[in-house]
Backbone of each chain as ProteinMPNN parsed JSONL, in Angstrom:
{"seq_chain_A": "MKTFEHIAEEMLHIPKEKIGDDLTPKDVPDWDSMNYLLFIAELERAFKMSFSMDEVMNAKSLGDVRKIVEARKK", "coords_chain_A": {"N_chain_A": [[-12.194, -3.524, -17.646], [-9.661, -5.378, -16.069], [-7.564, -7.726, -17.477], [-6.658, -11.227, -17.43], [-4.062, -11.313, -18.454], [-3.207, -8.68, -18.482], [-2.912, -8.17, -15.779], [-0.913, -10.211, -15.158], [1.232, -9.027, -16.55], [1.356, -6.597, -15.232], [1.864, -7.123, -12.531], [3.846, -9.253, -12.35], [5.623, -8.41, -14.088], [5.907, -9.298, -16.79], [6.732, -9.015, -20.292], [4.119, -8.423, -22.506], [4.173, -9.596, -25.037], [5.354, -12.004, -24.365], [3.862, -13.52, -22.649], [2.549, -16.567, -21.655], [1.152, -19.845, -21.226], [2.74, -21.688, -20.498], [4.823, -20.551, -18.769], [6.977, -20.467, -16.084], [8.187, -19.675, -12.564], [10.965, -19.94, -13.173], [11.309, -18.844, -15.62], [10.698, -16.218, -15.378], [11.982, -13.444, -14.341], [11.081, -11.737, -12.132], [9.151, -13.193, -10.839], [9.02, -13.918, -7.883], [8.565, -15.107, -4.54], [6.994, -13.423, -3.171], [6.149, -11.445, -4.901], [4.533, -13.22, -6.529], [2.49, -13.878, -4.555], [1.385, -11.442, -4.276], [0.356, -11.098, -7.02], [-1.468, -13.126, -6.962], [-3.331, -12.193, -5.152], [-4.124, -9.881, -6.337], [-5.397, -10.839, -8.608], [-7.476, -12.152, -7.352], [-8.876, -9.883, -6.287], [-9.564, -8.539, -8.72], [-11.096, -10.375, -10.185], [-13.045, -10.971, -8.356], [-12.922, -13.416, -6.741], [-11.696, -16.319, -4.94], [-8.803, -17.81, -3.99], [-7.634, -21.225, -2.863], [-5.504, -22.103, -0.128], [-4.2, -24.472, -0.852], [-4.314, -24.317, -3.634], [-2.832, -22.04, -4.322], [-0.299, -22.81, -3.432], [0.22, -25.103, -5.015], [0.264, -24.51, -7.768], [2.094, -24.482, -10.525], [2.627, -23.18, -12.934], [2.012, -20.421, -15.087], [-0.136, -21.061, -16.627], [-1.377, -22.92, -15.025], [-2.304, -21.267, -13.077], [-4.176, -19.719, -14.391], [-5.996, -21.518, -15.209], [-7.283, -22.046, -12.811], [-8.451, -19.601, -12.318], [-10.164, -19.491, -14.499], [-11.769, -21.642, -14.107], [-13.272, -20.734, -11.9], [-14.773, -18.779, -13.019], [-16.614, -20.09, -14.272]], "CA_chain_A": [[-11.68, -4.408, -16.645], [-8.409, -5.837, -16.137], [-7.599, -9.197, -18.039], [-5.595, -12.131, -16.613], [-2.685, -10.992, -19.182], [-2.725, -7.352, -17.847], [-2.445, -8.497, -14.39], [0.424, -10.909, -15.105], [2.11, -8.011, -17.128], [1.535, -5.614, -14.254], [2.355, -7.805, -11.224], [5.092, -10.09, -12.62], [6.516, -7.725, -15.114], [6.162, -10.09, -17.984], [6.214, -8.351, -21.361], [2.809, -8.785, -23.016], [4.308, -10.597, -26.124], [5.937, -13.172, -23.948], [2.848, -14.039, -21.766], [2.033, -17.883, -22.166], [0.629, -20.872, -20.144], [4.008, -22.584, -19.861], [5.906, -19.891, -18.059], [7.206, -20.785, -14.701], [9.195, -18.934, -12.113], [12.305, -20.066, -13.805], [11.225, -17.979, -16.884], [10.229, -14.89, -15.11], [12.906, -12.965, -13.165], [10.33, -11.031, -11.043], [8.195, -14.169, -10.273], [9.502, -14.488, -6.731], [7.429, -15.631, -3.779], [6.275, -12.235, -2.662], [5.354, -10.927, -6.096], [3.599, -14.349, -6.813], [1.435, -13.58, -3.704], [0.552, -10.084, -4.945], [-0.226, -11.525, -8.28], [-2.668, -13.91, -6.69], [-4.133, -11.246, -4.29], [-4.681, -8.947, -7.353], [-6.346, -11.675, -9.242], [-8.799, -12.264, -6.339], [-9.614, -8.603, -6.417], [-10.044, -8.147, -9.925], [-12.194, -11.383, -10.681], [-13.878, -11.359, -7.186], [-12.812, -14.813, -6.508], [-10.734, -16.593, -3.898], [-7.905, -19.024, -4.176], [-7.406, -21.753, -1.682], [-4.029, -22.089, 0.042], [-3.545, -25.394, -1.696], [-4.273, -23.8, -5.106], [-1.741, -21.144, -4.399], [0.968, -23.525, -3.355], [0.326, -26.204, -5.963], [0.223, -23.869, -9.077], [3.51, -24.383, -10.957], [3.008, -22.313, -14.117], [1.105, -19.373, -15.357], [-1.291, -21.736, -17.09], [-2.018, -23.544, -13.746], [-3.127, -20.135, -12.473], [-5.064, -19.298, -15.432], [-6.977, -22.577, -15.227], [-8.012, -21.784, -11.606], [-9.359, -18.335, -12.696], [-11.244, -19.8, -15.52], [-12.723, -22.658, -13.533], [-14.152, -19.961, -10.977], [-15.799, -17.977, -13.796], [-17.749, -20.96, -14.959]], "C_chain_A": [[-10.624, -5.049, -17.118], [-8.55, -7.263, -16.663], [-6.544, -9.883, -17.251], [-4.13, -11.554, -17.231], [-2.267, -9.632, -18.552], [-2.33, -7.513, -16.622], [-1.162, -9.249, -14.204], [1.491, -9.867, -15.602], [2.398, -6.955, -15.982], [2.302, -6.157, -13.009], [3.68, -8.465, -11.402], [5.881, -9.508, -13.583], [6.884, -8.707, -16.264], [5.74, -9.224, -19.218], [5.061, -9.153, -22.097], [3.091, -9.908, -24.098], [4.873, -12.022, -25.556], [5.056, -14.079, -22.901], [2.417, -15.416, -22.334], [1.856, -18.834, -20.993], [1.987, -21.499, -19.595], [4.883, -21.842, -19.062], [5.645, -20.214, -16.542], [8.089, -19.661, -14.008], [10.54, -18.851, -12.533], [12.477, -19.091, -14.851], [11.237, -16.676, -16.67], [11.147, -14.218, -13.959], [12.122, -12.389, -11.934], [9.207, -12.035, -10.547], [8.898, -14.728, -9.043], [8.232, -14.789, -5.719], [6.597, -14.498, -3.388], [5.333, -11.674, -3.916], [4.301, -12.006, -6.547], [2.306, -14.073, -5.906], [0.6, -12.418, -4.039], [-0.11, -10.283, -6.033], [-1.529, -12.205, -7.887], [-3.926, -13.045, -6.036], [-4.817, -10.236, -5.414], [-5.714, -9.666, -8.281], [-7.743, -11.804, -8.603], [-9.643, -10.925, -6.476], [-10.304, -8.324, -7.694], [-11.222, -9.05, -10.453], [-13.094, -11.591, -9.553], [-13.966, -12.866, -6.915], [-11.927, -15.025, -5.335], [-10.1, -17.803, -4.223], [-7.94, -19.816, -2.797], [-5.829, -21.843, -1.408], [-3.364, -23.293, -0.716], [-3.335, -25.037, -3.151], [-3.103, -22.937, -5.331], [-0.372, -21.947, -4.354], [1.25, -24.514, -4.337], [0.474, -25.688, -7.445], [1.762, -23.934, -9.453], [3.823, -23.306, -12.072], [1.788, -21.174, -14.077], [-0.265, -20.033, -15.853], [-2.084, -22.433, -15.927], [-2.89, -22.566, -13.046], [-4.311, -19.823, -13.182], [-6.409, -20.265, -15.193], [-7.856, -22.521, -13.969], [-8.986, -20.697, -11.666], [-10.507, -18.708, -13.442], [-12.251, -20.592, -14.987], [-13.716, -21.819, -12.516], [-15.055, -19.186, -11.651], [-16.898, -18.794, -14.285], [-18.961, -20.99, -14.013]], "O_chain_A": [[-10.49, -5.326, -18.31], [-9.525, -7.945, -16.348], [-5.71, -9.306, -16.553], [-3.174, -11.385, -16.475], [-1.118, -9.463, -18.145], [-1.282, -6.946, -16.313], [-0.406, -9.007, -13.263], [2.595, -9.872, -15.057], [3.531, -6.505, -15.813], [3.303, -5.583, -12.58], [4.584, -8.216, -10.605], [6.883, -10.128, -13.94], [8.052, -8.876, -16.614], [4.608, -8.743, -19.269], [5.106, -10.375, -22.244], [2.439, -10.952, -24.127], [4.828, -13.038, -26.249], [5.462, -15.136, -22.419], [1.933, -15.427, -23.466], [2.378, -18.605, -19.902], [2.203, -21.742, -18.408], [5.815, -22.491, -18.586], [4.574, -20.238, -15.935], [8.66, -18.817, -14.698], [11.233, -17.857, -12.317], [13.557, -18.532, -15.042], [11.682, -15.905, -17.52], [10.979, -14.499, -12.772], [12.551, -12.593, -10.799], [8.341, -11.563, -9.81], [9.347, -15.873, -9.08], [7.066, -14.704, -6.103], [5.39, -14.72, -3.286], [4.113, -11.516, -3.89], [3.205, -11.597, -6.93], [1.19, -14.041, -6.426], [-0.63, -12.413, -4.076], [-1.191, -9.708, -6.159], [-2.584, -11.882, -8.433], [-5.121, -13.163, -6.305], [-5.987, -9.875, -5.289], [-6.748, -9.109, -8.649], [-8.833, -11.623, -9.145], [-10.848, -10.898, -6.726], [-11.468, -7.927, -7.742], [-12.176, -8.565, -11.062], [-13.981, -12.424, -9.739], [-15.052, -13.446, -6.884], [-11.43, -14.06, -4.756], [-10.724, -18.759, -4.684], [-8.216, -19.237, -1.746], [-5.004, -21.685, -2.308], [-2.216, -23.217, -1.154], [-2.345, -25.395, -3.788], [-2.43, -23.03, -6.357], [0.53, -21.73, -5.163], [2.422, -24.82, -4.556], [0.813, -26.508, -8.298], [2.594, -23.446, -8.688], [4.884, -22.691, -12.183], [0.882, -21.095, -13.247], [-1.354, -19.576, -15.507], [-3.314, -22.481, -15.93], [-3.964, -22.861, -12.521], [-5.386, -19.674, -12.6], [-7.56, -19.859, -15.035], [-9.029, -22.894, -14.02], [-10.12, -20.771, -11.195], [-11.65, -18.357, -13.15], [-13.438, -20.401, -15.25], [-14.866, -22.223, -12.347], [-16.093, -18.849, -11.082], [-17.965, -18.313, -14.664], [-19.977, -21.609, -14.33]]}, "seq_chain_B": "MKPADLKLEDIKVGDSASFERSFSEADVVTFATLSGDTNPLHTDETYAQATKFGRRIVHGMLVGSLVSRFVGMHIPGKRCLFLSESLSFKHPVFIGDALVVTGTVESVSRATRIVRITITIHKKTGEEAVHGIAEVQVL", "coords_chain_B": {"N_chain_B": [[2.391, 3.271, 23.643], [1.043, 0.127, 22.741], [1.416, -1.925, 19.886], [-1.633, -3.024, 18.03], [-2.854, -6.345, 17.847], [-3.816, -7.928, 15.71], [-5.185, -10.896, 14.235], [-5.243, -12.725, 10.992], [-7.714, -13.659, 10.834], [-9.25, -12.051, 12.255], [-9.818, -9.908, 10.736], [-11.745, -8.088, 8.527], [-13.265, -7.028, 5.415], [-14.003, -3.543, 5.293], [-13.336, -3.013, 7.824], [-12.084, -0.43, 9.849], [-9.774, 2.167, 11.134], [-8.556, 5.074, 12.983], [-6.309, 7.755, 13.593], [-4.892, 10.816, 14.95], [-2.494, 13.316, 13.988], [-0.048, 15.754, 14.173], [2.595, 17.777, 12.624], [5.622, 19.152, 13.843], [7.902, 21.901, 13.708], [10.301, 20.938, 14.507], [10.0, 18.182, 13.773], [10.044, 18.301, 11.118], [12.613, 19.191, 10.663], [14.102, 17.109, 11.679], [13.31, 15.027, 10.161], [14.294, 15.907, 7.639], [17.106, 15.755, 8.235], [17.327, 13.04, 8.616], [16.508, 11.884, 6.278], [17.991, 13.176, 4.414], [16.9, 14.974, 2.52], [16.897, 18.073, 2.318], [15.778, 20.108, 0.914], [14.87, 23.469, 0.127], [12.141, 24.182, 0.137], [11.188, 22.786, 2.385], [12.894, 23.571, 4.428], [13.76, 26.233, 4.449], [12.635, 29.195, 5.325], [12.432, 31.764, 4.118], [12.913, 31.158, 1.419], [10.8, 29.575, 0.964], [8.478, 31.171, 1.228], [8.455, 32.68, -0.903], [7.386, 31.115, -2.807], [4.53, 29.535, -4.312], [3.242, 28.548, -2.239], [3.759, 29.959, 0.102], [4.678, 29.328, 2.525], [6.859, 27.086, 4.523], [6.495, 23.53, 3.561], [5.528, 20.493, 4.861], [7.556, 17.483, 4.407], [6.405, 15.269, 2.059], [6.757, 12.537, 2.204], [7.135, 12.426, 4.887], [4.614, 12.852, 5.993], [3.506, 10.666, 4.47], [4.761, 8.719, 6.073], [3.034, 8.134, 8.076], [1.34, 5.99, 7.189], [2.942, 3.801, 7.7], [2.828, 3.967, 10.357], [0.099, 3.401, 10.682], [-0.399, 0.795, 9.766], [1.39, -0.638, 11.193], [0.685, -0.245, 13.766], [-2.019, -0.237, 13.992], [-3.96, -1.555, 12.102], [-2.787, -4.359, 10.452], [-1.209, -4.33, 12.8], [0.808, -5.531, 15.33], [1.477, -8.04, 13.826], [2.16, -7.32, 11.106], [3.557, -7.32, 7.986], [4.844, -5.047, 5.883], [4.342, -4.584, 2.729], [3.744, -3.041, 0.447], [3.114, 0.362, -0.931], [1.202, 3.012, -2.319], [1.092, 6.343, -3.005], [-0.792, 9.35, -3.275], [-0.255, 12.722, -3.491], [-2.274, 15.154, -2.398], [-2.954, 17.739, -1.322], [-0.871, 20.259, 0.144], [0.886, 19.948, 3.24], [1.135, 21.693, 5.982], [3.333, 22.9, 8.642], [2.236, 22.243, 11.718], [-0.522, 21.611, 10.838], [-3.335, 19.95, 11.71], [-3.973, 16.658, 11.334], [-5.837, 13.85, 10.263], [-5.731, 10.511, 10.231], [-6.979, 7.807, 8.428], [-7.747, 4.481, 8.034], [-9.124, 2.056, 5.91], [-10.048, -1.404, 5.45], [-9.844, -2.813, 2.255], [-9.47, -5.182, 1.045], [-9.256, -8.746, 1.644], [-7.178, -11.318, 1.454], [-7.366, -14.635, 2.081], [-5.968, -16.917, 1.235], [-3.307, -15.878, 0.567], [-2.789, -14.198, 2.702], [-2.67, -11.517, 2.348], [-3.42, -8.246, 3.006], [-5.233, -5.433, 1.799], [-5.442, -2.048, 2.241], [-7.143, 0.842, 2.134], [-6.007, 4.182, 2.4], [-6.503, 7.337, 3.756], [-5.464, 10.705, 4.437], [-6.481, 13.324, 6.068], [-6.794, 16.755, 6.446], [-7.789, 18.378, 9.328], [-9.264, 20.596, 8.684], [-10.65, 19.699, 6.476], [-9.605, 19.363, 3.976], [-8.261, 16.891, 1.66], [-5.214, 15.537, 2.094], [-3.604, 13.329, 1.614], [-3.908, 10.495, -0.288], [-3.956, 6.961, -0.33], [-2.759, 3.596, -1.003], [-2.178, 0.806, 0.78], [-0.55, -2.267, 0.953], [-0.339, -5.264, 2.928], [1.067, -8.076, 4.525], [-0.201, -10.378, 6.746], [1.372, -11.667, 9.465]], "CA_chain_B": [[1.178, 2.641, 23.162], [1.402, -1.118, 22.258], [0.511, -2.151, 18.54], [-2.823, -3.919, 18.046], [-2.429, -7.663, 17.393], [-5.095, -8.671, 14.887], [-4.885, -12.074, 13.387], [-5.94, -12.501, 9.816], [-9.209, -14.08, 10.982], [-10.017, -10.849, 13.017], [-9.818, -8.6, 9.834], [-12.647, -8.124, 7.53], [-13.513, -5.847, 4.657], [-14.82, -2.479, 5.764], [-12.74, -2.559, 9.111], [-11.348, 0.794, 9.723], [-9.317, 2.845, 12.354], [-7.966, 6.21, 12.581], [-5.551, 8.506, 14.664], [-4.635, 12.06, 14.736], [-1.083, 13.678, 14.181], [0.478, 16.966, 13.513], [4.095, 17.967, 12.555], [6.152, 20.509, 14.281], [9.027, 22.243, 12.913], [11.415, 20.033, 14.861], [9.782, 17.051, 13.152], [10.534, 18.563, 9.669], [14.081, 19.411, 10.658], [14.56, 15.837, 12.096], [12.956, 14.149, 8.83], [15.309, 16.498, 6.705], [18.306, 15.212, 8.539], [17.358, 11.58, 8.489], [16.397, 11.483, 4.81], [18.945, 14.034, 3.49], [16.129, 15.845, 1.783], [17.034, 19.364, 2.757], [15.063, 20.817, -0.026], [14.626, 24.652, 0.809], [10.728, 24.256, 0.335], [10.884, 22.211, 3.685], [13.817, 23.972, 5.482], [14.219, 27.66, 4.365], [11.325, 29.958, 5.231], [12.475, 32.837, 3.206], [12.692, 30.674, 0.087], [9.336, 28.948, 0.838], [7.608, 32.271, 1.218], [8.423, 33.325, -2.378], [6.755, 30.048, -3.696], [3.049, 29.707, -4.339], [2.901, 27.857, -1.067], [3.847, 30.946, 1.129], [5.567, 28.87, 3.813], [7.411, 25.686, 4.255], [5.491, 22.487, 3.705], [6.055, 19.201, 5.562], [7.896, 16.516, 3.394], [5.319, 14.307, 1.521], [7.076, 11.233, 2.72], [6.938, 12.525, 6.365], [3.254, 12.562, 6.03], [3.382, 9.421, 4.074], [5.14, 7.688, 7.105], [2.015, 7.76, 8.936], [0.722, 4.934, 6.804], [3.601, 2.857, 8.303], [2.176, 3.778, 11.82], [-1.234, 2.873, 10.698], [-0.339, -0.632, 9.471], [2.18, -1.203, 12.18], [0.193, -0.194, 15.113], [-3.492, -0.211, 14.009], [-4.358, -2.665, 11.334], [-3.059, -5.364, 11.552], [-0.436, -4.085, 14.13], [2.086, -6.392, 15.545], [1.814, -9.071, 12.818], [2.248, -6.599, 10.102], [4.684, -7.307, 7.085], [4.547, -4.092, 5.078], [4.554, -5.017, 1.262], [3.746, -1.862, -0.69], [2.037, 1.359, -0.659], [1.288, 3.961, -3.309], [0.637, 7.614, -2.318], [-1.03, 10.533, -4.074], [-0.247, 13.977, -2.468], [-3.365, 15.968, -3.023], [-2.788, 19.234, -0.843], [0.231, 20.525, 0.869], [0.674, 19.794, 4.661], [1.89, 22.877, 6.616], [3.697, 22.719, 9.879], [1.222, 22.565, 12.784], [-1.594, 21.28, 10.629], [-3.932, 18.757, 12.436], [-4.199, 15.654, 10.497], [-6.534, 12.652, 10.715], [-5.333, 9.368, 9.204], [-7.852, 6.974, 8.31], [-7.602, 3.384, 6.992], [-10.233, 1.022, 5.714], [-9.739, -2.505, 4.668], [-10.561, -2.992, 1.157], [-9.885, -6.552, 0.662], [-8.644, -9.594, 2.438], [-6.934, -12.613, 0.747], [-7.045, -15.699, 3.119], [-4.794, -17.743, 0.657], [-2.056, -15.255, 0.509], [-2.604, -13.492, 3.917], [-2.448, -10.166, 2.055], [-4.633, -7.353, 3.214], [-5.168, -4.273, 1.044], [-5.934, -0.954, 2.886], [-7.121, 2.464, 1.568], [-5.541, 5.215, 3.551], [-6.695, 8.803, 3.561], [-5.025, 11.596, 5.286], [-7.181, 14.605, 5.876], [-6.613, 17.973, 7.529], [-9.028, 18.727, 10.166], [-10.059, 21.556, 7.925], [-11.461, 18.909, 5.549], [-8.967, 19.098, 2.81], [-7.64, 15.558, 1.846], [-3.69, 15.844, 1.922], [-2.897, 12.195, 1.002], [-4.723, 9.379, -0.575], [-2.952, 5.865, -0.738], [-3.028, 2.215, -0.872], [-1.15, -0.08, 1.314], [-0.781, -3.752, 1.241], [0.452, -5.969, 4.059], [0.827, -9.688, 4.893], [-0.337, -10.624, 8.189], [2.264, -12.861, 9.773]], "C_chain_B": [[1.691, 1.341, 22.43], [0.702, -1.421, 20.861], [-0.655, -3.078, 18.939], [-2.087, -5.379, 17.495], [-3.471, -8.465, 16.939], [-4.465, -9.815, 14.201], [-5.502, -11.927, 12.08], [-7.393, -12.935, 9.986], [-9.972, -12.833, 11.601], [-10.209, -9.819, 12.034], [-10.785, -8.925, 8.88], [-12.743, -6.825, 6.604], [-14.398, -4.7, 5.379], [-14.198, -2.147, 7.309], [-12.162, -1.282, 8.99], [-10.868, 1.368, 11.222], [-8.813, 4.14, 11.993], [-7.336, 6.78, 13.895], [-5.226, 9.831, 14.049], [-3.027, 12.521, 14.893], [-0.975, 15.021, 13.546], [1.946, 16.994, 13.507], [4.54, 19.237, 12.978], [7.372, 20.703, 13.462], [10.18, 21.238, 13.229], [11.254, 18.776, 14.113], [10.334, 17.085, 11.747], [12.082, 18.601, 9.628], [14.713, 17.955, 10.825], [14.449, 14.758, 10.726], [14.12, 14.713, 7.725], [16.763, 15.892, 6.94], [18.304, 13.729, 8.273], [17.234, 11.272, 7.216], [17.398, 12.177, 3.892], [18.285, 14.876, 2.654], [16.036, 17.249, 2.578], [16.474, 20.389, 1.701], [14.626, 22.066, 0.716], [12.913, 24.862, 0.946], [10.204, 23.646, 1.675], [11.733, 23.014, 4.674], [14.118, 25.48, 5.336], [12.85, 28.46, 4.149], [11.356, 31.091, 4.278], [12.208, 32.243, 1.677], [11.163, 30.133, -0.124], [8.186, 30.166, 0.77], [7.473, 32.879, -0.166], [7.714, 32.164, -3.239], [5.266, 30.233, -3.662], [2.443, 29.181, -3.076], [2.859, 29.057, 0.139], [4.587, 30.577, 2.421], [6.057, 27.536, 3.501], [6.424, 24.663, 4.327], [6.236, 21.256, 4.271], [6.319, 18.235, 4.269], [6.6, 15.601, 3.092], [5.554, 13.049, 2.236], [7.054, 11.136, 4.309], [5.498, 12.265, 6.73], [2.898, 11.151, 5.641], [3.863, 8.31, 5.146], [3.988, 7.391, 7.927], [1.199, 6.557, 8.389], [1.639, 3.757, 7.477], [3.17, 2.735, 9.715], [0.947, 3.102, 11.703], [-1.209, 1.33, 10.564], [0.442, -1.281, 10.694], [1.7, -1.243, 13.458], [-1.268, -0.352, 15.263], [-3.98, -1.533, 13.395], [-3.291, -3.185, 10.294], [-2.271, -5.169, 12.785], [0.736, -5.035, 14.105], [2.533, -7.402, 14.35], [1.905, -8.494, 11.43], [3.495, -6.815, 9.283], [4.207, -6.279, 5.979], [5.033, -4.316, 3.729], [4.75, -3.863, 0.303], [2.91, -0.804, -0.232], [2.384, 2.449, -1.915], [0.575, 5.166, -2.725], [0.312, 8.62, -3.456], [-1.147, 11.736, -3.099], [-1.274, 14.977, -3.18], [-3.192, 17.414, -2.522], [-1.541, 19.212, -0.027], [-0.067, 20.491, 2.471], [1.522, 20.844, 5.107], [2.286, 22.387, 8.041], [2.617, 23.049, 10.81], [-0.238, 22.014, 12.322], [-2.21, 20.081, 11.322], [-4.447, 17.817, 11.252], [-4.887, 14.332, 11.02], [-6.165, 11.634, 9.556], [-6.378, 8.219, 9.467], [-7.659, 5.705, 7.352], [-8.654, 2.444, 7.087], [-9.742, -0.119, 4.922], [-10.636, -2.654, 3.483], [-10.62, -4.352, 0.705], [-8.955, -7.554, 1.519], [-8.452, -11.021, 1.658], [-6.551, -13.613, 1.792], [-5.883, -16.473, 2.547], [-3.446, -17.165, 0.734], [-1.791, -14.408, 1.863], [-2.363, -11.843, 3.661], [-3.691, -9.3, 2.264], [-4.319, -5.969, 2.545], [-5.924, -3.062, 1.935], [-5.888, 0.276, 2.256], [-6.833, 3.465, 2.732], [-5.855, 6.642, 3.017], [-6.247, 9.609, 4.712], [-5.587, 12.918, 5.129], [-6.775, 15.672, 6.755], [-7.955, 18.036, 8.119], [-9.957, 19.636, 9.571], [-10.864, 20.979, 6.81], [-10.666, 18.619, 4.321], [-8.177, 17.547, 2.926], [-6.113, 15.895, 1.24], [-3.134, 14.526, 1.203], [-3.967, 11.171, 0.745], [-3.709, 8.15, -1.004], [-3.63, 4.475, -0.564], [-1.908, 1.507, -0.216], [-1.548, -1.408, 1.379], [0.152, -4.412, 2.147], [0.166, -7.338, 4.165], [0.669, -9.626, 6.463], [0.379, -11.958, 8.464], [1.655, -13.924, 10.576]], "O_chain_B": [[2.62, 1.41, 21.625], [-0.497, -1.174, 20.724], [-0.66, -3.765, 19.961], [-1.023, -5.454, 16.881], [-3.962, -9.433, 17.519], [-3.364, -9.729, 13.657], [-6.316, -11.01, 11.965], [-8.224, -12.494, 9.193], [-11.181, -12.672, 11.435], [-10.768, -8.793, 12.42], [-10.719, -10.041, 8.364], [-12.351, -5.727, 6.998], [-15.426, -5.004, 5.986], [-14.551, -1.132, 7.91], [-11.692, -1.027, 7.881], [-11.455, 1.085, 12.266], [-8.619, 4.394, 10.805], [-7.683, 6.429, 15.023], [-5.263, 10.001, 12.831], [-2.376, 12.106, 15.852], [-1.653, 15.381, 12.584], [2.558, 16.296, 14.316], [4.013, 20.286, 12.608], [7.812, 19.864, 12.675], [10.901, 20.78, 12.343], [12.293, 18.214, 13.767], [10.956, 16.15, 11.242], [12.725, 18.115, 8.698], [15.719, 17.641, 10.189], [15.288, 13.923, 10.386], [14.755, 13.909, 7.043], [17.493, 15.581, 5.999], [19.279, 13.224, 7.717], [17.883, 10.284, 6.87], [17.598, 11.785, 2.742], [18.996, 15.609, 1.965], [15.137, 17.452, 3.394], [16.859, 21.555, 1.792], [14.069, 21.929, 1.805], [12.458, 25.636, 1.789], [9.066, 23.874, 2.088], [11.257, 23.134, 5.802], [14.806, 25.953, 6.241], [12.142, 28.422, 3.142], [10.333, 31.365, 3.65], [11.43, 32.776, 0.886], [10.503, 30.255, -1.155], [7.09, 29.963, 0.247], [6.471, 33.509, -0.506], [7.51, 32.413, -4.427], [4.812, 31.125, -2.946], [1.244, 29.346, -2.85], [1.982, 29.032, 1.003], [5.021, 31.403, 3.224], [5.781, 26.923, 2.469], [5.487, 24.826, 5.109], [7.446, 21.097, 4.115], [5.551, 18.171, 3.309], [5.853, 15.293, 4.02], [4.629, 12.509, 2.842], [6.977, 10.074, 4.927], [5.208, 11.535, 7.677], [2.12, 10.484, 6.323], [3.421, 7.162, 5.101], [3.995, 6.304, 8.505], [0.348, 6.102, 9.154], [1.03, 2.737, 7.8], [3.119, 1.64, 10.274], [0.663, 2.244, 12.539], [-1.984, 0.657, 11.244], [0.102, -2.385, 11.12], [2.112, -2.07, 14.272], [-1.79, -0.562, 16.358], [-4.354, -2.474, 14.094], [-2.962, -2.46, 9.355], [-2.605, -5.785, 13.797], [1.458, -5.281, 13.139], [3.702, -7.546, 13.991], [1.698, -9.303, 10.525], [4.55, -6.507, 9.839], [3.283, -6.591, 5.227], [6.253, -4.226, 3.587], [5.7, -3.741, -0.47], [2.104, -0.941, 0.689], [3.507, 2.677, -2.366], [-0.43, 5.023, -2.029], [1.038, 8.72, -4.445], [-1.917, 11.783, -2.139], [-1.109, 15.479, -4.291], [-3.299, 18.3, -3.37], [-1.187, 18.144, 0.474], [-1.118, 20.946, 2.924], [2.652, 20.916, 4.625], [1.602, 21.518, 8.581], [2.077, 24.148, 10.689], [-1.119, 21.922, 13.177], [-1.437, 19.14, 11.496], [-5.217, 18.207, 10.375], [-4.534, 13.809, 12.077], [-6.254, 11.824, 8.343], [-6.578, 7.773, 10.597], [-7.456, 5.818, 6.143], [-9.075, 2.039, 8.171], [-9.112, 0.054, 3.878], [-11.865, -2.643, 3.55], [-11.59, -4.768, 0.072], [-7.939, -7.101, 2.044], [-9.403, -11.722, 1.31], [-5.476, -13.473, 2.376], [-4.895, -16.693, 3.248], [-2.483, -17.9, 0.952], [-0.66, -13.975, 2.085], [-1.972, -11.062, 4.528], [-4.793, -9.574, 1.789], [-3.229, -5.43, 2.737], [-7.084, -3.293, 2.278], [-4.841, 0.787, 1.86], [-7.414, 3.463, 3.818], [-5.456, 7.011, 1.913], [-6.573, 9.294, 5.856], [-5.254, 13.625, 4.178], [-6.396, 15.36, 7.884], [-9.014, 17.801, 7.537], [-11.169, 19.605, 9.785], [-11.694, 21.679, 6.23], [-11.013, 17.666, 3.623], [-7.642, 17.11, 3.945], [-5.906, 16.408, 0.141], [-2.301, 14.627, 0.302], [-4.875, 11.028, 1.564], [-2.823, 8.299, -1.846], [-4.754, 4.267, -0.106], [-0.763, 1.622, -0.654], [-2.662, -1.755, 1.771], [1.35, -4.131, 2.128], [-0.962, -7.755, 3.899], [1.334, -8.923, 7.225], [0.136, -13.038, 7.926], [2.308, -14.925, 10.87]]}, "name": "protein", "num_of_chains": 2, "seq": "MKTFEHIAEEMLHIPKEKIGDDLTPKDVPDWDSMNYLLFIAELERAFKMSFSMDEVMNAKSLGDVRKIVEARKKMKPADLKLEDIKVGDSASFERSFSEADVVTFATLSGDTNPLHTDETYAQATKFGRRIVHGMLVGSLVSRFVGMHIPGKRCLFLSESLSFKHPVFIGDALVVTGTVESVSRATRIVRITITIHKKTGEEAVHGIAEVQVL"}
């Protein structure tokens, strides 16, 4: 099963060693609006969960996204 | 034919549609001209006869272009923004082969409005020619 890190690496093209919760679109060249949406959609498929539109809009960092995923797992 | 006009709310996992198509020699020549891919496997009967295929084959991406038709005309149709596709070419398609294109909705993301569709293109004889995944956003 894919992990959050695998999906971030695959969809946002972040090198594995650089993945961290403080990363924002400013730090990741391929974190544009469309890749971000594809990243979210892939997380939803992989973890069989749904984001709300507010969550998608308000997440500002990789850590924000991770917190949403982890909250759904509980 | 007018494109379908499905809204995101109209689309659910498991929805599917299909259509049929075959490609003529003129289609292959036109695609070779448009794309610039005049590889002899597609355009030179003598060359193609000497290959393991025994005759010219239709460009894979010409067959793959049917994915564009599927998402642009069927699911979701008019509101489609085509984001990505991945294709695997399983068996060669020859001029005149009758093809059936089928797409099935695999996932629907309400938050991102992204719909993922599994596409299969079968020959009417049963062989799977192309298998792929398309991702679209419903505008």
